[in-house]
C-alpha positions in Angstrom: -191.7 -26.2 -177.5 -187.9 -25.8 -177.5 -185.4 -27.0 -175.0 -185.3 -23.7 -173.1 -189.1 -23.6 -172.7 -189.1 -27.2 -171.4 -186.5 -26.4 -168.8 -188.4 -23.2 -167.7 -191.6 -25.2 -167.4 -189.9 -27.9 -165.3 -188.4 -25.3 -163.0 -191.9 -23.8 -162.6 -193.4 -27.1 -161.6 -190.6 -27.8 -159.1 -191.1 -24.4 -157.5 -194.8 -25.0 -157.2 -194.2 -28.4 -155.6 -191.8 -26.8 -153.0 -194.3 -24.1 -152.3 -197.1 -26.5 -151.7 -194.8 -28.7 -149.5 -193.9 -25.6 -147.5 -197.6 -24.8 -147.0 -198.2 -28.3 -145.8 -195.3 -28.1 -143.4 -196.5 -24.8 -142.1 -200.0 -26.2 -141.7 -198.7 -29.1 -139.8 -196.6 -26.8 -137.6 -199.7 -24.7 -136.9 -201.8 -27.7 -136.0 -199.0 -28.9 -133.7 -198.7 -25.5 -132.0 -202.5 -25.4 -131.5 -202.4 -28.8 -129.9 -199.6 -27.7 -127.6 -201.5 -24.5 -126.6 -204.6 -26.4 -125.5 -204.7 -26.5 -121.7 -206.9 -29.1 -120.0 -208.2 -28.3 -116.6 -209.0 -31.4 -114.5 -211.1 -31.2 -111.4 -211.4 -33.9 -108.7 -213.4 -33.2 -105.5 -211.4 -35.5 -103.2 -207.7 -36.4 -102.7 -208.4 -40.0 -103.8 -209.9 -38.7 -107.0 -206.7 -36.8 -108.1 -204.0 -38.9 -106.5 -203.4 -41.2 -109.5 -203.3 -38.4 -112.0 -201.0 -36.4 -109.8 -198.6 -39.3 -109.4 -198.4 -39.9 -113.1 -198.1 -36.3 -114.3 -194.9 -34.2 -114.7 -195.5 -31.3 -112.4 -193.8 -28.1 -113.6 -195.3 -25.6 -111.2 -197.5 -25.7 -108.0 -199.6 -22.7 -107.2 -201.6 -22.0 -104.0 -204.7 -19.9 -104.8 -208.0 -19.4 -103.1 -207.1 -22.2 -100.6 -206.6 -24.6 -103.5 -203.5 -26.2 -104.9 -203.1 -26.1 -108.7 -200.6 -28.5 -110.3 -199.4 -27.3 -113.7 -197.6 -29.7 -116.0 -197.9 -32.5 -118.5 -199.7 -35.8 -118.6 -199.5 -38.2 -121.6 -197.9 -35.3 -123.5 -200.8 -33.0 -122.9 -200.5 -29.7 -120.9 -202.9 -29.9 -117.9 -203.7 -28.1 -114.7 -205.0 -30.5 -112.0 -206.8 -29.4 -108.8 -208.6 -30.9 -105.9 -211.7 -28.7 -105.6 -213.2 -30.0 -102.4 -216.7 -31.4 -102.2 -219.8 -29.5 -103.3 -221.0 -27.2 -106.0 -219.5 -23.9 -104.8 -216.1 -25.5 -104.4 -216.3 -27.0 -107.9 -217.5 -23.8 -109.5 -214.8 -21.8 -107.9 -212.0 -24.2 -109.0 -213.4 -24.3 -112.5 -213.5 -20.5 -112.9 -210.0 -20.2 -111.6 -208.8 -22.8 -114.0 -210.2 -20.7 -116.8 -209.4 -17.2 -115.6 -206.1 -17.7 -113.9 -204.6 -20.8 -115.7 -205.9 -20.5 -119.2 -207.8 -23.8 -119.3 -209.4 -24.3 -122.7 -211.2 -27.6 -121.7 -212.7 -28.7 -118.4 -212.9 -32.3 -117.2 -214.5 -33.2 -114.0 -213.7 -36.7 -112.7 -214.5 -38.8 -109.6 -216.9 -41.1 -108.0 -220.7 -41.1 -107.8 -223.8 -42.9 -106.6 -225.3 -45.1 -109.3 -229.0 -44.6 -109.7 -229.7 -46.1 -113.1 -231.0 -49.7 -112.7 -228.4 -51.1 -115.1 -225.4 -49.6 -113.3 -223.0 -51.7 -111.1 -220.2 -50.7 -108.8 -217.2 -49.4 -110.7 -219.1 -48.8 -113.9 -218.3 -45.6 -115.8 -220.7 -42.9 -116.8 -219.7 -40.3 -119.4 -221.9 -37.2 -119.2 -224.1 -36.2 -122.1 -225.4 -33.3 -120.0 -225.6 -32.3 -116.4 -228.4 -30.8 -114.2 -228.8 -29.5 -110.7 -231.2 -31.9 -109.1 -231.5 -29.7 -106.0 -232.5 -26.5 -107.8 -236.2 -26.2 -107.1 -238.3 -23.2 -108.0 -241.2 -25.4 -109.1 -243.5 -23.2 -106.9 -243.0 -20.5 -109.5 -243.7 -22.9 -112.3 -240.1 -23.6 -113.3 -239.2 -27.2 -114.0 -237.2 -29.2 -111.5 -233.5 -28.4 -111.9 -234.2 -25.3 -113.9 -232.3 -22.2 -112.8 -234.8 -19.3 -113.1 -234.4 -17.1 -116.1 -231.5 -19.1 -117.5 -231.8 -20.2 -121.1 -231.0 -23.8 -120.4 -232.0 -26.4 -117.9 -229.2 -28.9 -118.8 -225.6 -28.2 -119.5 -224.6 -30.1 -122.6 -221.3 -31.9 -122.6 -219.0 -31.5 -125.6 -219.5 -34.2 -128.2 -215.8 -34.5 -129.1 -214.9 -35.0 -125.5 -217.6 -37.5 -125.1 -216.2 -39.5 -128.0 -212.6 -39.2 -126.6 -213.9 -40.4 -123.2 -215.6 -43.4 -124.9 -212.4 -44.4 -126.6 -210.5 -43.9 -123.3 -212.5 -46.6 -121.6 -210.5 -49.3 -123.5 -208.4 -51.2 -121.1 -210.7 -51.0 -118.1 -211.3 -54.2 -116.1 -213.7 -56.6 -117.7 -216.4 -56.1 -115.0 -216.7 -52.4 -115.9 -219.6 -51.4 -118.2 -219.6 -48.0 -119.8 -222.6 -45.7 -120.2 -223.3 -42.3 -121.7 -226.1 -40.3 -120.2 -227.3 -37.4 -117.9 -225.6 -36.8 -114.6 -227.5 -35.1 -111.7 -225.7 -32.9 -109.2 -226.7 -31.6 -105.8 -225.2 -30.5 -102.5 -226.4 -33.7 -100.9 -224.9 -37.2 -100.4 -227.8 -39.4 -101.5 -228.3 -42.3 -99.2 -232.0 -42.9 -99.8 -233.6 -45.3 -102.3 -236.7 -43.1 -102.5 -234.6 -39.9 -103.2 -232.4 -41.8 -105.7 -235.5 -43.1 -107.6 -237.0 -39.6 -107.7 -233.8 -38.2 -109.3 -233.6 -41.0 -111.8 -237.2 -40.7 -112.8 -237.2 -36.9 -112.9 -233.9 -36.3 -114.8 -233.3 -39.8 -116.4 -229.9 -39.5 -114.7 -227.4 -42.4 -114.5 -225.5 -41.2 -111.4 -225.8 -38.6 -108.8 -222.9 -36.6 -107.4 -222.0 -33.2 -106.0 -219.9 -31.2 -108.5 -220.6 -32.0 -112.2 -223.3 -29.5 -113.1 -221.5 -26.7 -111.3 -218.5 -27.4 -113.6 -220.9 -27.7 -116.5 -222.5 -24.3 -115.7 -219.2 -22.6 -115.5 -218.1 -24.1 -118.8 -221.4 -23.0 -120.4 -221.0 -19.4 -119.1 -217.4 -19.3 -120.4 -218.3 -21.0 -123.7 -215.7 -23.7 -123.4 -216.0 -27.5 -123.8 -216.4 -29.8 -120.8 -217.3 -33.4 -119.9 -217.9 -35.2 -116.6 -216.6 -38.7 -116.1 -217.8 -40.6 -113.0 -217.3 -44.1 -111.7 -220.1 -45.6 -109.5 -218.8 -46.1 -106.0 -222.1 -46.8 -104.3 -225.8 -47.3 -105.1 -227.2 -44.1 -103.4 -229.3 -46.3 -101.1 -229.5 -46.5 -97.4 -226.1 -48.3 -97.1 -224.3 -45.9 -99.6 -221.8 -44.4 -97.2 -220.4 -47.8 -96.2 -220.4 -49.1 -99.7 -218.5 -46.0 -101.0 -215.9 -46.3 -98.2 -215.1 -49.8 -99.4 -215.1 -49.1 -103.1 -214.0 -45.5 -103.6 -210.4 -46.2 -104.5 -211.3 -48.8 -107.2 -213.9 -46.4 -108.6 -211.4 -43.5 -108.6 -208.9 -45.7 -110.4 -211.3 -46.4 -113.2 -212.2 -42.8 -113.8 -208.5 -41.8 -113.7 -207.8 -44.5 -116.4 -210.3 -42.9 -118.7 -208.8 -39.4 -118.3 -205.3 -40.6 -119.0 -206.4 -42.4 -122.2 -208.3 -39.3 -123.3 -205.2 -37.2 -122.9 -203.2 -39.6 -125.1 -205.7 -39.0 -127.9 -206.0 -35.2 -127.7 
């Protein structure tokens, strides 16, 4: 090989290196763009369940729609749209669908407080949904299973595995008294204040907590084929004194669930 051939070969190698480096930079830029384009829709039923997130986010636009207020902006570097849905399944489903259809949400997170029905749960403990179910859907007289929506191809709405893992990592930094669980969450248009009813829900669905919105959000996510997860902090025991217990502990429980969401957003 003469000198001219050696130089030509070296130049060829250098060009190839630059091309590969350019591809890598382009790939990195594409991944960054995709990250920026992901919009996280966050739903909290009550004011106390969105207050912390709202106070920490950079609100860029506020939109009134369907008697709801949607806050668009950034939290922990992640584009989000935050909304207080109101209590109950219809309110939650309506808010979830608007987040998807009108605000381009790619991911749904439902956060808030709940009644703890698993025997291992204590006040303030966090439950990350593995799936959700409507405990008050009952067509068992027609041979459907408890919680099964007739003629629907699923009884439970499975939460997204990546979001579950992000939520698990997001529990770091919680107070020492808080234990973290992953499991089914049961939803119904009922505030459960009965040990008998709470036990039935636990035994029938193996649920960890009971609340009033999660499965509605899960169903909307399922129908729209987008990922979701529900994060709930136990604010009461769903027993006869549940209303009084929740009143005294709801702010602390909401603080715990908000912490998890913020830590999740840091890692997205």
